[in-house]
C-alpha positions as CSV (number, residue, x, y, z in Angstrom):
1,M,10.1,35.5,26.2
2,G,14.0,35.2,25.5
3,T,14.9,33.7,28.5
4,T,16.1,29.4,27.5
5,Q,16.0,28.6,30.7
6,K,13.6,25.1,32.8
7,M,12.0,27.4,34.5
8,S,10.2,26.0,38.4
9,K,8.4,28.3,39.2
10,K,7.0,32.3,37.3
11,S,8.5,34.3,37.8
12,L,5.9,38.0,38.1
13,P,7.3,39.6,35.3
14,F,7.5,36.9,33.0
15,T,4.7,36.2,34.2
16,L,3.0,39.8,33.4
17,Y,5.4,39.2,29.6
18,K,3.4,36.3,28.9
19,T,-0.4,38.1,29.9
20,L,0.6,41.3,27.4
21,E,2.1,38.8,24.7
22,N,-1.5,36.9,25.2
23,H,-3.5,40.8,25.4
24,A,-0.5,41.5,22.2
25,R,-1.6,38.7,19.9
26,D,-6.1,38.4,20.5
27,S,-5.2,42.8,20.0
28,D,-7.3,43.0,23.2
29,I,-4.0,45.7,23.5
30,E,-1.9,47.5,20.4
31,D,1.0,45.9,19.9
32,D,3.0,49.1,19.7
33,D,6.7,51.0,20.9
34,E,5.3,51.1,24.3
35,L,3.8,47.7,24.9
36,Q,7.4,46.8,22.5
37,D,9.1,48.4,25.4
38,I,7.4,47.8,28.2
39,M,8.5,44.4,26.8
40,Q,11.7,44.5,27.1
41,K,12.0,45.9,30.6
42,L,9.8,42.9,31.7
43,D,11.9,40.0,29.5
44,D,15.6,41.5,31.2
45,L,13.8,41.9,34.7
46,N,13.3,38.0,34.2
47,R,17.0,37.4,33.5
48,K,17.6,39.6,36.6
49,V,15.6,37.5,38.7
50,E,16.0,33.6,37.2
51,A,20.3,34.8,37.6
52,F,19.8,35.8,41.5
53,K,17.1,32.7,41.7
54,E,20.1,30.0,40.1
55,K,22.6,31.8,42.8
56,A,20.6,30.9,45.7
57,R,20.6,28.0,44.7
58,Q,24.2,27.3,43.8
59,K,25.2,29.4,48.1
60,R,22.3,26.8,48.8
61,I,24.3,23.9,47.0
62,G,28.0,24.8,49.0
63,K,25.6,25.6,52.3
64,A,24.7,21.8,51.5
65,N,27.5,20.4,50.8
66,N,30.1,21.5,54.0
67,V,27.1,20.1,56.7
68,V,28.8,16.7,57.9
69,S,26.4,13.9,58.5
70,I,27.0,14.0,62.6
71,K,26.1,9.9,61.5
72,H,28.4,9.7,58.8
73,A,31.5,12.4,61.1
74,N,31.1,9.7,64.5
75,S,32.1,6.2,62.6
76,K,35.9,7.7,61.4
């Protein structure tokens, strides 16, 4: 799969991709154009999922940086 990002939790598209890849390698399913098309779509979807997850992480970090500890604020 073209994604080189370290994933903390595996997304459904990634899991499906790896499962199909294993079945094709074990000759359980035919590695044909249709399978390659499905795997490409799963790869694209996984990239979108990872980008969304990263955006959510950045948003959480941004919110965390806006929080001021009451103890810290009172000591000023």
